[in-house]
DOPADREN-669816 format. One record per atom (N, C-alpha, C): atom name; x, y, z. Coordinates in steps of 0.02 Angstrom, whole numbers, plus 32768, in hexadecimal, padded with zeros to 4 digits. Example, Ala and Ser with C-alpha at 12.3 -4.5 7.8 and 13.67 -1.06 7.14 Angstrom:
# DOPADREN-669816
<rec "N"; <8294; 7EE4; 8186>>
<rec "CA"; <8267; 7F1F; 8186>>
<rec "C"; <8294; 7F5B; 8186>>
<rec "N"; <8282; 7F90; 8162>>
<rec "CA"; <82AC; 7FCB; 8165>>
<rec "C"; <8285; 8002; 818A>>
# end
This chain:
# DOPADREN-669816
<rec "N"; <7DB2; 7DE3; 806C>>
<rec "CA"; <7DF9; 7DD9; 8072>>
<rec "C"; <7E1D; 7DFF; 803B>>
<rec "N"; <7E5A; 7DEE; 802A>>
<rec "CA"; <7E81; 7E14; 7FFA>>
<rec "C"; <7E64; 7E13; 7FB4>>
<rec "N"; <7E36; 7DE6; 7FA5>>
<rec "CA"; <7E19; 7DE2; 7F62>>
<rec "C"; <7DEA; 7E1D; 7F54>>
<rec "N"; <7DD7; 7E43; 7F87>>
<rec "CA"; <7DAA; 7E7B; 7F80>>
<rec "C"; <7DD1; 7EBD; 7F79>>
<rec "N"; <7E08; 7EBC; 7F56>>
<rec "CA"; <7E31; 7EF7; 7F4F>>
<rec "C"; <7E20; 7F1C; 7F0F>>
<rec "N"; <7E26; 7F5E; 7F10>>
<rec "CA"; <7E18; 7F88; 7ED7>>
<rec "C"; <7E55; 7F8A; 7EAA>>
<rec "N"; <7E4C; 7F7A; 7E6A>>
<rec "CA"; <7E83; 7F7C; 7E3A>>
<rec "C"; <7E7B; 7FB9; 7E0D>>
<rec "N"; <7EB1; 7FDB; 7DFE>>
<rec "CA"; <7EB0; 8013; 7DD0>>
<rec "C"; <7EF5; 801E; 7DB4>>
<rec "N"; <7EF8; 803F; 7D7A>>
<rec "CA"; <7F38; 804D; 7D5A>>
<rec "C"; <7F57; 808B; 7D79>>
<rec "N"; <7F98; 808B; 7D81>>
<rec "CA"; <7FBC; 80C3; 7D9E>>
<rec "C"; <7FF8; 80D2; 7D72>>
<rec "N"; <7FFB; 810F; 7D58>>
<rec "CA"; <8034; 8123; 7D2F>>
<rec "C"; <8066; 8147; 7D5C>>
<rec "N"; <80A5; 8131; 7D5A>>
<rec "CA"; <80D9; 814E; 7D84>>
<rec "C"; <8115; 8163; 7D59>>
<rec "N"; <8137; 8195; 7D70>>
<rec "CA"; <8177; 81A8; 7D53>>
<rec "C"; <81A6; 816C; 7D5C>>
<rec "N"; <81CD; 815A; 7D29>>
<rec "CA"; <81FA; 8120; 7D30>>
<rec "C"; <822A; 8125; 7D6B>>
<rec "N"; <8243; 8160; 7D79>>
<rec "CA"; <8271; 8168; 7DB2>>
<rec "C"; <824E; 815B; 7DF4>>
<rec "N"; <820F; 8171; 7DF9>>
<rec "CA"; <81E8; 8163; 7E35>>
<rec "C"; <81DC; 8119; 7E3D>>
<rec "N"; <81CA; 80F8; 7E06>>
<rec "CA"; <81BF; 80AF; 7E08>>
<rec "C"; <81FF; 808B; 7E1E>>
<rec "N"; <8238; 809F; 7E02>>
<rec "CA"; <8277; 807E; 7E14>>
<rec "C"; <8286; 8086; 7E5F>>
<rec "N"; <8277; 80C1; 7E79>>
<rec "CA"; <8282; 80CD; 7EC1>>
<rec "C"; <8253; 80A1; 7EEB>>
<rec "N"; <8214; 809D; 7ED6>>
<rec "CA"; <81E4; 8072; 7EF9>>
<rec "C"; <81FB; 8029; 7EF6>>
<rec "N"; <8213; 8014; 7EBC>>
<rec "CA"; <8229; 7FCE; 7EB4>>
<rec "C"; <8264; 7FBF; 7EE3>>
<rec "N"; <8293; 7FEE; 7EE9>>
<rec "CA"; <82CC; 7FE4; 7F17>>
<rec "C"; <82B5; 7FE0; 7F5F>>
<rec "N"; <8288; 800D; 7F73>>
<rec "CA"; <826D; 800B; 7FB7>>
<rec "C"; <8248; 7FC9; 7FC4>>
<rec "N"; <821F; 7FB5; 7F94>>
<rec "CA"; <81F9; 7F77; 7F9B>>
<rec "C"; <8227; 7F3B; 7FA3>>
<rec "N"; <825A; 7F38; 7F79>>
<rec "CA"; <828A; 7F00; 7F7D>>
<rec "C"; <82AC; 7EFE; 7FC1>>
<rec "N"; <82BD; 7F38; 7FDC>>
<rec "CA"; <82DD; 7F3C; 801D>>
<rec "C"; <82B0; 7F24; 8055>>
<rec "N"; <826F; 7F2C; 804C>>
<rec "CA"; <823E; 7F16; 807E>>
<rec "C"; <821F; 7ED2; 806D>>
<rec "N"; <8238; 7EB2; 8039>>
<rec "CA"; <821E; 7E72; 8022>>
<rec "C"; <81D3; 7E76; 8012>>
<rec "N"; <81BF; 7EAC; 7FF0>>
<rec "CA"; <817A; 7EB6; 7FDB>>
<rec "C"; <8177; 7EBE; 7F90>>
<rec "N"; <813B; 7EB6; 7F75>>
<rec "CA"; <812F; 7EC8; 7F30>>
<rec "C"; <812B; 7F14; 7F2C>>
<rec "N"; <8131; 7F2F; 7EEF>>
<rec "CA"; <8129; 7F77; 7EE7>>
<rec "C"; <80E3; 7F8C; 7EFB>>
<rec "N"; <80B1; 7F64; 7EEA>>
<rec "CA"; <806C; 7F73; 7EFD>>
<rec "C"; <8065; 7F77; 7F49>>
<rec "N"; <8080; 7F47; 7F6C>>
<rec "CA"; <807C; 7F48; 7FB6>>
<rec "C"; <80A1; 7F83; 7FD3>>
<rec "N"; <80DA; 7F95; 7FB5>>
<rec "CA"; <8100; 7FCE; 7FCD>>
<rec "C"; <80D8; 800F; 7FC4>>
<rec "N"; <80B8; 8017; 7F8B>>
<rec "CA"; <808E; 8052; 7F7F>>
<rec "C"; <8056; 8055; 7FB3>>
<rec "N"; <8037; 801C; 7FC1>>
<rec "CA"; <8000; 801A; 7FF1>>
<rec "C"; <8019; 802E; 8037>>
<rec "N"; <8053; 8015; 804B>>
<rec "CA"; <806F; 8026; 808C>>
<rec "C"; <807E; 8071; 808F>>
<rec "N"; <809D; 808C; 805B>>
<rec "CA"; <80AD; 80D3; 805B>>
<rec "C"; <806E; 80FE; 805C>>
<rec "N"; <803A; 80EA; 8038>>
<rec "CA"; <7FFB; 810F; 8039>>
<rec "C"; <7FDC; 810D; 807E>>
<rec "N"; <7FDC; 80D3; 809E>>
<rec "CA"; <7FC1; 80CE; 80E2>>
<rec "C"; <7FE7; 80FA; 8113>>
<rec "N"; <802A; 80FA; 810E>>
<rec "CA"; <8053; 8124; 8139>>
<rec "C"; <8043; 816E; 812E>>
<rec "N"; <803D; 8182; 80EF>>
<rec "CA"; <802E; 81C8; 80DF>>
<rec "C"; <7FE9; 81DC; 80F8>>
<rec "N"; <7FB8; 81B0; 80F0>>
<rec "CA"; <7F75; 81BE; 8109>>
<rec "C"; <7F74; 81C4; 8154>>
<rec "N"; <7F97; 8196; 8176>>
<rec "CA"; <7F9A; 8198; 81BF>>
<rec "C"; <7FBB; 81D9; 81D6>>
<rec "N"; <7FF0; 81EE; 81B4>>
<rec "CA"; <8014; 822C; 81C5>>
<rec "C"; <7FE7; 8269; 81BE>>
<rec "N"; <7FB7; 8265; 8190>>
<rec "CA"; <7F88; 829D; 8186>>
<rec "C"; <7F4A; 8297; 81B2>>
<rec "N"; <7F48; 8263; 81DB>>
<rec "CA"; <7F11; 825B; 820A>>
<rec "C"; <7ED3; 823A; 81EC>>
<rec "N"; <7EDA; 821B; 81B2>>
<rec "CA"; <7EA1; 81FA; 8192>>
<rec "C"; <7E97; 81B5; 81B1>>
<rec "N"; <7E58; 81A4; 81BC>>
<rec "CA"; <7E47; 8161; 81D7>>
<rec "C"; <7E33; 8135; 819D>>
<rec "N"; <7E50; 80FB; 8198>>
<rec "CA"; <7E40; 80CB; 8163>>
<rec "C"; <7E09; 809D; 817D>>
<rec "N"; <7DD0; 80A0; 815C>>
<rec "CA"; <7D96; 8078; 8170>>
<rec "C"; <7DA4; 802E; 8161>>
<rec "N"; <7D8F; 8002; 818E>>
<rec "CA"; <7D94; 7FBA; 8183>>
<rec "C"; <7D60; 7FA4; 8150>>
<rec "N"; <7D6F; 7F6F; 812B>>
<rec "CA"; <7D3F; 7F52; 80FC>>
<rec "C"; <7D06; 7F31; 8123>>
<rec "N"; <7CD2; 7F1D; 80FF>>
<rec "CA"; <7C98; 7EFD; 811F>>
<rec "C"; <7CAB; 7EBF; 8148>>
<rec "N"; <7CDE; 7E9A; 8130>>
<rec "CA"; <7CF2; 7E5D; 8153>>
<rec "C"; <7D22; 7E6B; 818D>>
<rec "N"; <7D2F; 7EAB; 819B>>
<rec "CA"; <7D5A; 7EBC; 81D2>>
<rec "C"; <7DA3; 7EC4; 81C0>>
<rec "N"; <7DB6; 7EB0; 8184>>
<rec "CA"; <7DFA; 7EB6; 816D>>
<rec "C"; <7E02; 7EF6; 8146>>
<rec "N"; <7E3B; 7F16; 814C>>
<rec "CA"; <7E46; 7F53; 8126>>
<rec "C"; <7E70; 7F48; 80E8>>
<rec "N"; <7E82; 7F09; 80DB>>
<rec "CA"; <7EA5; 7EF9; 809E>>
<rec "C"; <7EEF; 7F06; 809F>>
<rec "N"; <7F0A; 7F1E; 80D7>>
<rec "CA"; <7F50; 7F2F; 80DA>>
<rec "C"; <7F7C; 7EF5; 80EE>>
<rec "N"; <7FB9; 7EF6; 80D7>>
<rec "CA"; <7FEA; 7EC4; 80E9>>
<rec "C"; <8028; 7EE4; 8104>>
<rec "N"; <8024; 7F22; 811D>>
<rec "CA"; <8060; 7F42; 8133>>
<rec "C"; <8076; 7F29; 8177>>
<rec "N"; <80B1; 7F3B; 818A>>
<rec "CA"; <80D2; 7F1C; 81C4>>
<rec "C"; <80AE; 7F29; 8206>>
<rec "N"; <8089; 7F61; 820B>>
<rec "CA"; <8069; 7F6E; 824B>>
<rec "C"; <8022; 7F53; 824F>>
<rec "N"; <800F; 7F27; 8221>>
<rec "CA"; <7FD1; 7F03; 8226>>
<rec "C"; <7F94; 7F28; 820B>>
<rec "N"; <7F9F; 7F61; 81EA>>
<rec "CA"; <7F66; 7F85; 81CE>>
<rec "C"; <7F5E; 7F7A; 8185>>
# end
């Protein structure tokens, strides 16, 4: 389930973080969840397939169920 998520530090330009925070607030998400949604959208746009975890869940909480 969600407890099997990979944690790592991410350094961002403050202006980029502020933009992410505004987008996240507009979507009622945390900044972390917003980054994950944007990464999934970008990967999907590039044709990348996101493999499901062993338990069948992919760890995503974005609006389209991925």
